[in-house]
ZAKERO-811400 format. One record per residue: x, y, z of N, C-alpha, C in turn; residue in one letter. Coordinates in steps of 0.2 Angstrom, whole numbers, padded with zeros to 4 digits, always signed. Layout:
<mardrens>
XYZXYZXYZa ...
</mardrens>
This chain:
<mardrens>
-0095-0046-0094-0096-0042-0088-0097-0035-0091m -0102-0031-0090-0103-0024-0092-0098-0020-0089p -0095-0015-0093-0090-0010-0091-0093-0006-0085i -0099-0005-0085-0102-0001-0080-0101-0004-0073s -0101-0011-0073-0100-0014-0066-0092-0014-0064n -0088-0014-0069-0081-0013-0068-0080-0006-0065l -0083-0001-0069-0082+0006-0067-0085+0007-0060f -0091+0004-0058-0094+0004-0051-0089+0001-0046s -0086-0004-0048-0081-0007-0043-0075-0003-0042g -0073+0000-0048-0067+0005-0047-0069+0011-0043a -0075+0013-0044-0077+0019-0040-0078+0017-0033l -0080+0011-0031-0081+0009-0024-0074+0008-0021a -0069+0005-0025-0063+0004-0022-0059+0011-0021g -0060+0016-0025-0057+0023-0025-0060+0026-0018f -0067+0026-0018-0070+0029-0012-0069+0025-0006g -0068+0019-0006-0066+0015+0001-0059+0017+0003a -0055+0020-0002-0048+0022+0000-0048+0028+0005a -0053+0032+0004-0054+0038+0009-0054+0036+0016v -0059+0032+0018-0058+0030+0026-0052+0026+0027p -0050+0022+0023-0044+0018+0024-0038+0023+0025m -0037+0028+0021-0032+0032+0022-0032+0036+0028t -0038+0038+0030-0039+0042+0037-0038+0037+0042l -0040+0031+0042-0038+0026+0047-0031+0025+0048a -0027+0024+0042-0020+0023+0042-0017+0029+0046m -0019+0035+0044-0016+0041+0047-0017+0041+0055e -0023+0040+0057-0024+0040+0064-0020+0035+0068v -0020+0029+0065-0016+0023+0068-0009+0024+0068m -0006+0027+0063+0001+0029+0062+0003+0033+0068y -0001+0038+0069+0001+0043+0075+0001+0040+0082r -0002+0034+0082-0002+0030+0089+0004+0025+0089s +0008+0025+0084+0014+0020+0084+0019+0023+0088l +0024+0019+0091+0029+0022+0094+0034+0025+0089p +0038+0030+0091+0041+0034+0087+0046+0030+0082q +0049+0025+0085+0054+0021+0080+0050+0017+0075h +0043+0016+0075+0040+0013+0070+0036+0017+0065e +0037+0024+0066+0034+0029+0062+0038+0030+0055r +0041+0025+0052+0044+0026+0046+0038+0026+0041y +0039+0028+0035+0034+0029+0030+0029+0023+0029p +0023+0024+0028+0018+0019+0027+0019+0016+0020l +0016+0010+0019+0017+0007+0012+0016+0011+0006p +0011+0015+0006+0010+0018+0000+0016+0023-0002p +0019+0026+0003+0024+0030+0002+0031+0026+0001r +0032+0021+0005+0037+0016+0003+0037+0014-0004e +0032+0011-0006+0031+0009-0013+0033+0014-0018i +0030+0020-0017+0031+0025-0022+0038+0027-0022t +0041+0028-0016+0048+0030-0016+0053+0024-0019e +0051+0018-0018+0055+0012-0021+0054+0013-0029q +0048+0014-0031+0047+0014-0039+0050+0020-0042l +0050+0025-0038+0054+0031-0041+0061+0030-0041i +0064+0027-0036+0071+0025-0036+0073+0020-0042a +0068+0015-0043+0070+0010-0048+0069+0014-0055k +0065+0019-0056+0065+0023-0062+0070+0028-0063a +0075+0028-0058+0081+0033-0059+0079+0040-0057g +0073+0041-0054+0071+0048-0053+0072+0050-0046l +0076+0046-0042+0077+0048-0034+0080+0055-0034w +0077+0059-0029+0080+0065-0028+0078+0071-0033g +0074+0069-0038+0071+0074-0043+0064+0077-0041q +0061+0074-0036+0055+0077-0034+0055+0080-0027l +0050+0085-0026+0050+0088-0019+0045+0084-0015d +0044+0086-0009+0040+0083-0004+0033+0083-0006e +0030+0088-0009+0023+0088-0011+0022+0083-0017k +0027+0083-0021+0027+0078-0027+0027+0071-0025e +0031+0069-0020+0031+0062-0017+0024+0061-0014y +0022+0066-0010+0015+0065-0006+0010+0064-0012l +0010+0068-0017+0005+0068-0022+0005+0061-0025g +0011+0059-0027+0011+0052-0031+0010+0047-0026l +0011+0047-0020+0010+0042-0015+0002+0041-0015s -0001+0047-0014-0009+0046-0013-0012+0044-0020l -0009+0047-0026-0012+0045-0032-0011+0037-0033l -0005+0035-0032-0004+0028-0033-0009+0023-0028s -0009+0026-0022-0013+0022-0017-0021+0022-0019h -0023+0027-0022-0030+0028-0024-0032+0024-0030f -0027+0024-0035-0028+0021-0041-0027+0013-0040l -0023+0011-0036-0022+0004-0034-0029+0001-0031y -0032+0005-0026-0038+0004-0023-0043+0003-0028a -0043+0008-0033-0048+0008-0039-0048+0002-0043a -0042+0000-0045-0040-0006-0049-0043-0012-0045a -0041-0013-0039-0043-0018-0034-0051-0019-0034a -0054-0013-0033-0061-0013-0033-0064-0015-0040g -0061-0014-0045-0064-0017-0052-0063-0024-0052a -0058-0027-0049-0057-0034-0048-0062-0037-0044v -0063-0034-0038-0069-0036-0034-0075-0036-0037y -0077-0031-0041-0083-0031-0045-0084-0037-0050a -0078-0039-0053-0078-0044-0057-0079-0051-0054a -0077-0051-0048-0078-0057-0043-0085-0058-0041l -0088-0052-0039-0095-0052-0036-0099-0054-0042v -0098-0052-0048-0102-0054-0054-0102-0062-0055e -0096-0065-0054-0096-0072-0055-0098-0076-0049k -0096-0074-0043-0097-0077-0037-0102-0073-0032y -0107-0075-0030-0111-0072-0025-0109-0072-0018t -0108-0067-0015-0106-0067-0008-0109-0060-0005f -0110-0060+0002-0113-0055+0005-0108-0049+0005s -0110-0043+0005-0106-0037+0004-0101-0036+0009s -0103-0036+0015-0098-0034+0021-0093-0040+0022l -0095-0046+0023-0090-0052+0024-0086-0052+0017p -0089-0052+0011-0086-0052+0005-0080-0047+0004g -0082-0041+0006-0078-0035+0006-0072-0036+0010g -0073-0038+0017-0068-0039+0022-0063-0044+0019v -0066-0050+0017-0062-0055+0015-0057-0053+0009t -0060-0049+0004-0056-0047-0001-0051-0042+0001f -0053-0038+0006-0048-0033+0008-0042-0037+0011g -0043-0042+0015-0038-0046+0019-0034-0050+0014l -0038-0052+0009-0034-0056+0003-0029-0052-0001g -0032-0045-0002-0028-0041-0006-0021-0039-0002l -0022-0038+0005-0016-0037+0009-0011-0043+0009w -0014-0049+0009-0010-0055+0009-0006-0055+0002t -0010-0055-0003-0007-0055-0010-0001-0050-0011i -0003-0044-0008+0002-0038-0009+0008-0038-0005s +0006-0039+0002+0012-0038+0007+0016-0044+0008y +0013-0050+0007+0017-0056+0007+0019-0059+0001l +0016-0056-0005+0017-0059-0011+0020-0055-0016g +0017-0052-0021+0020-0049-0026+0024-0043-0025w +0023-0039-0020+0027-0033-0018+0034-0035-0016l +0035-0040-0011+0041-0043-0010+0045-0046-0015p +0041-0050-0019+0044-0054-0025+0046-0049-0030a +0043-0044-0031+0046-0039-0036+0051-0034-0033a +0053-0035-0027+0058-0031-0024+0056-0024-0022g +0050-0023-0021+0047-0016-0020+0046-0015-0013i +0045-0020-0009+0043-0019-0002+0045-0025+0002l +0048-0024+0008+0050-0030+0012+0043-0033+0014r +0044-0040+0015+0037-0043+0016+0035-0041+0023p +0028-0042+0024+0025-0040+0031+0029-0043+0037a +0031-0049+0036+0035-0053+0041+0041-0049+0044t +0043-0044+0040+0049-0041+0042+0048-0034+0045e +0041-0032+0046+0039-0026+0049+0037-0027+0056h +0037-0022+0060+0034-0023+0067+0027-0025+0067p +0025-0030+0072+0018-0032+0073+0013-0026+0073p +0015-0021+0076+0010-0015+0077+0008-0012+0070r +0014-0012+0066+0013-0009+0059+0008-0014+0055r +0009-0021+0056+0005-0026+0052-0002-0025+0054n -0003-0024+0061-0010-0023+0063-0013-0017+0060v -0009-0012+0060-0012-0006+0057-0014-0007+0050l -0010-0010+0046-0011-0011+0039-0017-0016+0038m -0017-0021+0042-0023-0026+0042-0029-0023+0043l -0029-0019+0049-0035-0015+0050-0037-0010+0045t -0033-0007+0042-0034-0002+0036-0037-0006+0031a -0035-0012+0029-0038-0016+0024-0045-0019+0026h -0046-0020+0032-0053-0022+0034-0057-0016+0033v -0055-0010+0035-0059-0004+0034-0061-0003+0026v -0055-0004+0022-0056-0003+0015-0061-0008+0012w -0060-0015+0014-0064-0020+0012-0071-0019+0014g -0072-0017+0020-0079-0016+0022-0083-0011+0018s -0080-0005+0017-0083+0000+0013-0083-0002+0006v -0078-0005+0003-0079-0007-0003-0085-0012-0004l -0086-0017+0000-0091-0021-0001-0098-0018+0000g -0099-0013+0004-0105-0009+0005-0106-0005-0001l -0101-0001-0003-0102+0003-0009-0103+0000-0015l -0099-0006-0016-0100-0010-0023-0108-0012-0023a -0110-0015-0017-0117-0017-0017-0122-0012-0018n -0121-0006-0015-0125+0000-0016-0125+0002-0023h -0119+0002-0027-0119+0004-0034-0123-0001-0038f -0122-0007-0036-0125-0013-0040-0132-0012-0040q -0135-0011-0033-0142-0011-0033-0145-0005-0036e -0141+0001-0036-0144+0007-0039-0144+0006-0047k -0138+0002-0049-0138+0001-0057-0144-0004-0059h -0145-0009-0055-0150-0014-0056-0157-0010-0056e -0158-0006-0051-0164-0002-0051-0165+0002-0057k -0160+0006-0059-0160+0010-0065-0162+0006-0071s -0159+0000-0072-0160-0004-0078-0167-0006-0078f -0170-0008-0072-0176-0011-0072-0181-0005-0073t -0180+0001-0071-0184+0006-0073-0184+0008-0080q -0178+0007-0083-0178+0008-0091-0182+0003-0095l -0182-0003-0092-0186-0009-0095-0193-0008-0095e -0195-0005-0089-0203-0004-0088-0205+0002-0092v -0201+0007-0093-0203+0013-0097-0205+0012-0104s 
</mardrens>
């Protein structure tokens, strides 16, 4: 697989994190007060900082910055994985992206994050918070699929133009 496809997938994943993050913020504000504890990107960041023995050594801006950075980098890495899968298996951009987004939620929130002791499994969070995160992953997956498809078509068009020249 060409590096450019992985980069395009990473860029698509990173870009898709923008509307995902906005959707998370809007939906978070609609939660009842008792369910407004930190969202997973913040929870994960805090847990990793604590495991590294750095708890209490950062200020609020640094926690926020690291939470956003890790969230966007994880989205970029997942986007690169998506691009690798698209290269191997052909599927439509929107359904494929949504399926990948929901799969990523499942693997992360019911799988490796709880197994690593980083986050409680989704089954231990209130249903509204799970709906929020599932919806956010549908938003992310939708945009990921559309952006990855756009970048791929643009890349193929550029490559075709180079061959013709």
